[in-house]
Backbone as XML, in Angstrom:
<?xml version="1.0"?>
<chain id="A" units="angstrom">
  <residue number="1" name="UNK">
    <atom name="N" x="0.849" y="-1.176" z="0.000"/>
    <atom name="CA" x="0.000" y="0.000" z="0.000"/>
    <atom name="C" x="0.888" y="1.230" z="0.000"/>
  </residue>
  <residue number="2" name="UNK">
    <atom name="N" x="0.527" y="2.211" z="-0.802"/>
    <atom name="CA" x="1.309" y="3.425" z="-0.944"/>
    <atom name="C" x="0.937" y="4.490" z="0.067"/>
  </residue>
  <residue number="3" name="UNK">
    <atom name="N" x="1.527" y="5.648" z="-0.123"/>
    <atom name="CA" x="1.335" y="6.794" z="0.749"/>
    <atom name="C" x="0.194" y="7.641" z="0.226"/>
  </residue>
  <residue number="4" name="UNK">
    <atom name="N" x="-0.677" y="8.074" z="1.118"/>
    <atom name="CA" x="-1.760" y="9.002" z="0.794"/>
    <atom name="C" x="-1.651" y="10.189" z="1.738"/>
  </residue>
  <residue number="5" name="UNK">
    <atom name="N" x="-1.857" y="11.391" z="1.250"/>
    <atom name="CA" x="-1.852" y="12.562" z="2.120"/>
    <atom name="C" x="-2.348" y="13.784" z="1.372"/>
  </residue>
  <residue number="6" name="UNK">
    <atom name="N" x="-3.094" y="14.626" z="2.072"/>
    <atom name="CA" x="-3.603" y="15.869" z="1.499"/>
    <atom name="C" x="-3.232" y="16.996" z="2.459"/>
  </residue>
  <residue number="7" name="UNK">
    <atom name="N" x="-2.610" y="18.045" z="1.903"/>
    <atom name="CA" x="-2.085" y="19.128" z="2.728"/>
    <atom name="C" x="-2.341" y="20.473" z="2.053"/>
  </residue>
  <residue number="8" name="UNK">
    <atom name="N" x="-2.444" y="21.500" z="2.874"/>
    <atom name="CA" x="-2.523" y="22.873" z="2.373"/>
    <atom name="C" x="-1.482" y="23.696" z="3.118"/>
  </residue>
  <residue number="9" name="UNK">
    <atom name="N" x="-0.743" y="24.534" z="2.383"/>
    <atom name="CA" x="0.193" y="25.479" z="2.987"/>
    <atom name="C" x="-0.450" y="26.839" z="2.853"/>
  </residue>
  <residue number="10" name="UNK">
    <atom name="N" x="-0.869" y="27.371" z="3.989"/>
    <atom name="CA" x="-1.612" y="28.624" z="4.015"/>
    <atom name="C" x="-1.201" y="29.367" z="5.275"/>
  </residue>
  <residue number="11" name="UNK">
    <atom name="N" x="-1.023" y="30.669" z="5.165"/>
    <atom name="CA" x="-0.611" y="31.487" z="6.317"/>
    <atom name="C" x="0.684" y="30.964" z="6.937"/>
  </residue>
  <residue number="12" name="UNK">
    <atom name="N" x="1.630" y="30.567" z="6.079"/>
    <atom name="CA" x="2.957" y="30.100" z="6.499"/>
    <atom name="C" x="2.947" y="28.848" z="7.363"/>
  </residue>
  <residue number="13" name="UNK">
    <atom name="N" x="1.943" y="27.992" z="7.207"/>
    <atom name="CA" x="1.927" y="26.727" z="7.943"/>
    <atom name="C" x="1.194" y="25.654" z="7.149"/>
  </residue>
  <residue number="14" name="UNK">
    <atom name="N" x="1.559" y="24.394" z="7.414"/>
    <atom name="CA" x="0.910" y="23.257" z="6.777"/>
    <atom name="C" x="-0.311" y="22.843" z="7.577"/>
  </residue>
  <residue number="15" name="UNK">
    <atom name="N" x="-1.366" y="22.500" z="6.870"/>
    <atom name="CA" x="-2.584" y="21.961" z="7.459"/>
    <atom name="C" x="-2.786" y="20.581" z="6.838"/>
  </residue>
  <residue number="16" name="UNK">
    <atom name="N" x="-2.961" y="19.560" z="7.663"/>
    <atom name="CA" x="-3.275" y="18.220" z="7.154"/>
    <atom name="C" x="-4.779" y="18.137" z="6.992"/>
  </residue>
  <residue number="17" name="UNK">
    <atom name="N" x="-5.212" y="17.720" z="5.802"/>
    <atom name="CA" x="-6.638" y="17.672" z="5.473"/>
    <atom name="C" x="-7.094" y="16.229" z="5.291"/>
  </residue>
  <residue number="18" name="UNK">
    <atom name="N" x="-8.408" y="15.996" z="5.402"/>
    <atom name="CA" x="-8.922" y="14.672" z="5.038"/>
    <atom name="C" x="-8.576" y="14.383" z="3.572"/>
  </residue>
  <residue number="19" name="UNK">
    <atom name="N" x="-8.430" y="13.115" z="3.242"/>
    <atom name="CA" x="-7.992" y="12.716" z="1.907"/>
    <atom name="C" x="-8.790" y="13.399" z="0.798"/>
  </residue>
  <residue number="20" name="UNK">
    <atom name="N" x="-8.060" y="14.052" z="-0.102"/>
    <atom name="CA" x="-8.572" y="14.722" z="-1.308"/>
    <atom name="C" x="-9.470" y="15.918" z="-1.021"/>
  </residue>
  <residue number="21" name="UNK">
    <atom name="N" x="-9.580" y="16.368" z="0.226"/>
    <atom name="CA" x="-10.410" y="17.542" z="0.525"/>
    <atom name="C" x="-9.713" y="18.799" z="0.014"/>
  </residue>
  <residue number="22" name="UNK">
    <atom name="N" x="-10.454" y="19.650" z="-0.696"/>
    <atom name="CA" x="-9.924" y="20.930" z="-1.160"/>
    <atom name="C" x="-10.862" y="22.031" z="-0.701"/>
  </residue>
  <residue number="23" name="UNK">
    <atom name="N" x="-10.688" y="22.504" z="0.536"/>
    <atom name="CA" x="-11.558" y="23.558" z="1.041"/>
    <atom name="C" x="-11.200" y="24.894" z="0.403"/>
  </residue>
  <residue number="24" name="UNK">
    <atom name="N" x="-12.063" y="25.895" z="0.546"/>
    <atom name="CA" x="-11.676" y="27.232" z="0.083"/>
    <atom name="C" x="-10.453" y="27.696" z="0.873"/>
  </residue>
  <residue number="25" name="UNK">
    <atom name="N" x="-9.440" y="28.155" z="0.182"/>
    <atom name="CA" x="-8.207" y="28.609" z="0.826"/>
    <atom name="C" x="-7.962" y="30.061" z="0.460"/>
  </residue>
  <residue number="26" name="UNK">
    <atom name="N" x="-7.292" y="30.779" z="1.351"/>
    <atom name="CA" x="-6.979" y="32.186" z="1.131"/>
    <atom name="C" x="-5.650" y="32.282" z="0.399"/>
  </residue>
  <residue number="27" name="UNK">
    <atom name="N" x="-5.630" y="33.005" z="-0.719"/>
    <atom name="CA" x="-4.387" y="33.181" z="-1.480"/>
    <atom name="C" x="-3.431" y="34.045" z="-0.683"/>
  </residue>
  <residue number="28" name="UNK">
    <atom name="N" x="-2.144" y="33.777" z="-0.735"/>
    <atom name="CA" x="-1.491" y="32.717" z="-1.483"/>
    <atom name="C" x="-1.585" y="31.381" z="-0.741"/>
  </residue>
  <residue number="29" name="UNK">
    <atom name="N" x="-1.647" y="30.299" z="-1.507"/>
    <atom name="CA" x="-1.681" y="28.963" z="-0.905"/>
    <atom name="C" x="-1.069" y="27.947" z="-1.856"/>
  </residue>
  <residue number="30" name="UNK">
    <atom name="N" x="-0.766" y="26.790" z="-1.278"/>
    <atom name="CA" x="-0.304" y="25.632" z="-2.025"/>
    <atom name="C" x="-1.066" y="24.438" z="-1.471"/>
  </residue>
  <residue number="31" name="UNK">
    <atom name="N" x="-1.702" y="23.672" z="-2.331"/>
    <atom name="CA" x="-2.482" y="22.493" z="-1.928"/>
    <atom name="C" x="-1.885" y="21.296" z="-2.633"/>
  </residue>
  <residue number="32" name="UNK">
    <atom name="N" x="-1.600" y="20.217" z="-1.879"/>
    <atom name="CA" x="-1.070" y="18.995" z="-2.495"/>
    <atom name="C" x="-1.890" y="17.791" z="-2.049"/>
  </residue>
  <residue number="33" name="UNK">
    <atom name="N" x="-2.076" y="16.874" z="-2.983"/>
    <atom name="CA" x="-2.819" y="15.641" z="-2.721"/>
    <atom name="C" x="-1.998" y="14.487" z="-3.287"/>
  </residue>
  <residue number="34" name="UNK">
    <atom name="N" x="-1.451" y="13.656" z="-2.395"/>
    <atom name="CA" x="-0.616" y="12.526" z="-2.796"/>
    <atom name="C" x="-1.486" y="11.278" z="-2.842"/>
  </residue>
  <residue number="35" name="UNK">
    <atom name="N" x="-1.485" y="10.594" z="-3.984"/>
    <atom name="CA" x="-2.368" y="9.460" z="-4.216"/>
    <atom name="C" x="-1.575" y="8.169" z="-4.379"/>
  </residue>
  <residue number="36" name="UNK">
    <atom name="N" x="-1.573" y="7.350" z="-3.357"/>
    <atom name="CA" x="-1.020" y="5.996" z="-3.424"/>
    <atom name="C" x="0.423" y="5.948" z="-3.919"/>
  </residue>
  <residue number="37" name="UNK">
    <atom name="N" x="1.213" y="6.964" z="-3.566"/>
    <atom name="CA" x="2.623" y="7.043" z="-3.976"/>
    <atom name="C" x="2.809" y="7.089" z="-5.486"/>
  </residue>
  <residue number="38" name="UNK">
    <atom name="N" x="1.754" y="7.263" z="-6.249"/>
    <atom name="CA" x="1.846" y="7.269" z="-7.706"/>
    <atom name="C" x="1.761" y="8.661" z="-8.319"/>
  </residue>
  <residue number="39" name="UNK">
    <atom name="N" x="0.973" y="9.530" z="-7.722"/>
    <atom name="CA" x="0.675" y="10.816" z="-8.332"/>
    <atom name="C" x="0.442" y="11.853" z="-7.247"/>
  </residue>
  <residue number="40" name="UNK">
    <atom name="N" x="0.959" y="13.068" z="-7.468"/>
    <atom name="CA" x="0.652" y="14.197" z="-6.601"/>
    <atom name="C" x="0.011" y="15.273" z="-7.452"/>
  </residue>
  <residue number="41" name="UNK">
    <atom name="N" x="-1.135" y="15.743" z="-7.016"/>
    <atom name="CA" x="-1.805" y="16.890" z="-7.632"/>
    <atom name="C" x="-1.386" y="18.113" z="-6.832"/>
  </residue>
  <residue number="42" name="UNK">
    <atom name="N" x="-0.906" y="19.149" z="-7.523"/>
    <atom name="CA" x="-0.443" y="20.372" z="-6.885"/>
    <atom name="C" x="-1.276" y="21.535" z="-7.421"/>
  </residue>
  <residue number="43" name="UNK">
    <atom name="N" x="-1.895" y="22.297" z="-6.520"/>
    <atom name="CA" x="-2.619" y="23.512" z="-6.899"/>
    <atom name="C" x="-1.912" y="24.660" z="-6.193"/>
  </residue>
  <residue number="44" name="UNK">
    <atom name="N" x="-1.440" y="25.614" z="-6.989"/>
    <atom name="CA" x="-0.647" y="26.717" z="-6.458"/>
    <atom name="C" x="-1.319" y="28.029" z="-6.803"/>
  </residue>
  <residue number="45" name="UNK">
    <atom name="N" x="-1.479" y="28.888" z="-5.803"/>
    <atom name="CA" x="-2.050" y="30.212" z="-6.015"/>
    <atom name="C" x="-1.146" y="31.225" z="-5.313"/>
  </residue>
  <residue number="46" name="UNK">
    <atom name="N" x="-0.139" y="31.728" z="-6.031"/>
    <atom name="CA" x="0.768" y="32.702" z="-5.425"/>
    <atom name="C" x="0.104" y="34.073" z="-5.345"/>
  </residue>
  <residue number="47" name="UNK">
    <atom name="N" x="0.724" y="35.008" z="-4.645"/>
    <atom name="CA" x="0.197" y="36.373" z="-4.710"/>
    <atom name="C" x="0.346" y="36.876" z="-6.149"/>
  </residue>
  <residue number="48" name="UNK">
    <atom name="N" x="-0.671" y="37.470" z="-6.689"/>
    <atom name="CA" x="-0.603" y="37.955" z="-8.062"/>
    <atom name="C" x="-0.845" y="36.840" z="-9.062"/>
  </residue>
  <residue number="49" name="UNK">
    <atom name="N" x="-0.399" y="37.005" z="-10.320"/>
    <atom name="CA" x="-0.645" y="35.998" z="-11.359"/>
    <atom name="C" x="0.211" y="34.752" z="-11.158"/>
  </residue>
  <residue number="50" name="UNK">
    <atom name="N" x="-0.198" y="33.671" z="-11.787"/>
    <atom name="CA" x="0.594" y="32.452" z="-11.769"/>
    <atom name="C" x="-0.111" y="31.243" z="-11.202"/>
  </residue>
  <residue number="51" name="UNK">
    <atom name="N" x="-1.383" y="31.359" z="-10.885"/>
    <atom name="CA" x="-2.132" y="30.228" z="-10.342"/>
    <atom name="C" x="-2.161" y="29.098" z="-11.353"/>
  </residue>
  <residue number="52" name="UNK">
    <atom name="N" x="-2.027" y="27.873" z="-10.849"/>
    <atom name="CA" x="-2.067" y="26.749" z="-11.762"/>
    <atom name="C" x="-2.134" y="25.418" z="-11.049"/>
  </residue>
  <residue number="53" name="UNK">
    <atom name="N" x="-2.230" y="24.366" z="-11.860"/>
    <atom name="CA" x="-2.282" y="22.988" z="-11.375"/>
    <atom name="C" x="-1.172" y="22.217" z="-12.069"/>
  </residue>
  <residue number="54" name="UNK">
    <atom name="N" x="-0.484" y="21.372" z="-11.301"/>
    <atom name="CA" x="0.556" y="20.514" z="-11.864"/>
    <atom name="C" x="0.373" y="19.120" z="-11.289"/>
  </residue>
  <residue number="55" name="UNK">
    <atom name="N" x="0.882" y="18.146" z="-12.012"/>
    <atom name="CA" x="0.819" y="16.758" z="-11.570"/>
    <atom name="C" x="2.232" y="16.204" z="-11.557"/>
  </residue>
  <residue number="56" name="UNK">
    <atom name="N" x="2.622" y="15.624" z="-10.423"/>
    <atom name="CA" x="3.928" y="14.996" z="-10.282"/>
    <atom name="C" x="3.709" y="13.498" z="-10.185"/>
  </residue>
  <residue number="57" name="UNK">
    <atom name="N" x="4.481" y="12.749" z="-10.908"/>
    <atom name="CA" x="4.338" y="11.304" z="-10.800"/>
    <atom name="C" x="4.840" y="10.579" z="-12.024"/>
  </residue>
  <residue number="58" name="UNK">
    <atom name="N" x="4.497" y="9.293" z="-12.075"/>
    <atom name="CA" x="4.904" y="8.429" z="-13.172"/>
    <atom name="C" x="6.414" y="8.380" z="-13.311"/>
  </residue>
  <residue number="59" name="UNK">
    <atom name="N" x="7.102" y="8.253" z="-12.181"/>
    <atom name="CA" x="8.551" y="8.161" z="-12.164"/>
    <atom name="C" x="8.950" y="6.886" z="-11.427"/>
  </residue>
  <residue number="60" name="UNK">
    <atom name="N" x="10.201" y="6.471" z="-11.557"/>
    <atom name="CA" x="10.605" y="5.273" z="-10.818"/>
    <atom name="C" x="10.717" y="5.502" z="-9.314"/>
  </residue>
  <residue number="61" name="UNK">
    <atom name="N" x="10.738" y="6.757" z="-8.857"/>
    <atom name="CA" x="10.804" y="7.037" z="-7.426"/>
    <atom name="C" x="9.407" y="7.176" z="-6.874"/>
  </residue>
  <residue number="62" name="UNK">
    <atom name="N" x="9.272" y="6.949" z="-5.603"/>
    <atom name="CA" x="7.981" y="7.172" z="-4.961"/>
    <atom name="C" x="7.639" y="8.652" z="-5.054"/>
  </residue>
  <residue number="63" name="UNK">
    <atom name="N" x="6.409" y="8.941" z="-5.351"/>
    <atom name="CA" x="6.011" y="10.313" z="-5.605"/>
    <atom name="C" x="6.148" y="11.188" z="-4.360"/>
  </residue>
  <residue number="64" name="UNK">
    <atom name="N" x="6.069" y="10.620" z="-3.160"/>
    <atom name="CA" x="6.245" y="11.468" z="-1.985"/>
    <atom name="C" x="7.670" y="12.031" z="-1.914"/>
  </residue>
  <residue number="65" name="UNK">
    <atom name="N" x="8.656" y="11.302" z="-2.455"/>
    <atom name="CA" x="10.021" y="11.815" z="-2.513"/>
    <atom name="C" x="10.084" y="12.978" z="-3.495"/>
  </residue>
  <residue number="66" name="UNK">
    <atom name="N" x="9.468" y="12.818" z="-4.660"/>
    <atom name="CA" x="9.427" y="13.900" z="-5.652"/>
    <atom name="C" x="8.686" y="15.108" z="-5.100"/>
  </residue>
  <residue number="67" name="UNK">
    <atom name="N" x="7.607" y="14.876" z="-4.372"/>
    <atom name="CA" x="6.847" y="15.977" z="-3.791"/>
    <atom name="C" x="7.700" y="16.730" z="-2.775"/>
  </residue>
  <residue number="68" name="UNK">
    <atom name="N" x="8.417" y="16.004" z="-1.916"/>
    <atom name="CA" x="9.294" y="16.644" z="-0.932"/>
    <atom name="C" x="10.373" y="17.468" z="-1.639"/>
  </residue>
  <residue number="69" name="UNK">
    <atom name="N" x="10.957" y="16.934" z="-2.709"/>
    <atom name="CA" x="11.971" y="17.668" z="-3.459"/>
    <atom name="C" x="11.387" y="18.933" z="-4.081"/>
  </residue>
  <residue number="70" name="UNK">
    <atom name="N" x="10.166" y="18.844" z="-4.605"/>
    <atom name="CA" x="9.491" y="19.995" z="-5.202"/>
    <atom name="C" x="9.271" y="21.084" z="-4.157"/>
  </residue>
  <residue number="71" name="UNK">
    <atom name="N" x="8.766" y="20.707" z="-2.977"/>
    <atom name="CA" x="8.500" y="21.685" z="-1.925"/>
    <atom name="C" x="9.796" y="22.316" z="-1.421"/>
  </residue>
  <residue number="72" name="UNK">
    <atom name="N" x="10.858" y="21.513" z="-1.284"/>
    <atom name="CA" x="12.147" y="22.054" z="-0.852"/>
    <atom name="C" x="12.699" y="23.031" z="-1.894"/>
  </residue>
  <residue number="73" name="UNK">
    <atom name="N" x="12.491" y="22.739" z="-3.179"/>
    <atom name="CA" x="12.946" y="23.639" z="-4.239"/>
    <atom name="C" x="12.223" y="24.977" z="-4.170"/>
  </residue>
  <residue number="74" name="UNK">
    <atom name="N" x="10.978" y="24.959" z="-3.697"/>
    <atom name="CA" x="10.225" y="26.201" z="-3.515"/>
    <atom name="C" x="10.630" y="26.922" z="-2.231"/>
  </residue>
  <residue number="75" name="UNK">
    <atom name="N" x="11.467" y="26.276" z="-1.415"/>
    <atom name="CA" x="11.890" y="26.875" z="-0.161"/>
    <atom name="C" x="10.866" y="26.763" z="0.940"/>
  </residue>
  <residue number="76" name="UNK">
    <atom name="N" x="9.939" y="25.805" z="0.809"/>
    <atom name="CA" x="8.887" y="25.626" z="1.807"/>
    <atom name="C" x="9.247" y="24.501" z="2.765"/>
  </residue>
  <residue number="77" name="UNK">
    <atom name="N" x="8.789" y="24.609" z="4.010"/>
    <atom name="CA" x="8.974" y="23.487" z="4.923"/>
    <atom name="C" x="8.104" y="22.321" z="4.469"/>
  </residue>
  <residue number="78" name="UNK">
    <atom name="N" x="8.431" y="21.113" z="4.930"/>
    <atom name="CA" x="7.657" y="19.927" z="4.555"/>
    <atom name="C" x="6.582" y="19.641" z="5.587"/>
  </residue>
  <residue number="79" name="UNK">
    <atom name="N" x="5.429" y="19.086" z="5.158"/>
    <atom name="CA" x="4.481" y="18.567" z="6.121"/>
    <atom name="C" x="5.193" y="17.482" z="6.944"/>
  </residue>
  <residue number="80" name="UNK">
    <atom name="N" x="4.824" y="17.343" z="8.182"/>
    <atom name="CA" x="5.512" y="16.416" z="9.083"/>
    <atom name="C" x="5.606" y="15.008" z="8.500"/>
  </residue>
  <residue number="81" name="UNK">
    <atom name="N" x="4.551" y="14.529" z="7.863"/>
    <atom name="CA" x="4.530" y="13.164" z="7.328"/>
    <atom name="C" x="5.542" y="12.971" z="6.196"/>
  </residue>
  <residue number="82" name="UNK">
    <atom name="N" x="5.891" y="14.041" z="5.477"/>
    <atom name="CA" x="6.832" y="13.932" z="4.372"/>
    <atom name="C" x="8.278" y="14.123" z="4.812"/>
  </residue>
  <residue number="83" name="UNK">
    <atom name="N" x="8.495" y="14.616" z="6.022"/>
    <atom name="CA" x="9.858" y="14.873" z="6.464"/>
    <atom name="C" x="10.485" y="13.687" z="7.166"/>
  </residue>
  <residue number="84" name="UNK">
    <atom name="N" x="9.805" y="12.549" z="7.183"/>
    <atom name="CA" x="10.334" y="11.343" z="7.834"/>
    <atom name="C" x="11.300" y="10.631" z="6.934"/>
  </residue>
</chain>
């Protein structure tokens, strides 16, 4: 069984959400949904223009590793479950 996790980065902190829940969030925010270690859906709404959706996955590495690398590249802290 793979890793599942849904998180929102809002107001400079991570919030762990129920699986696949996407509540209304205040911009700027970053929302990630990790599905069975296969795919991560990323919704990003920075201040100003640039809002978008990206999908990480379909790689030989577990997607939670790719997600952690993506968040670190953005200079964001990791949700506790991903920093293990």
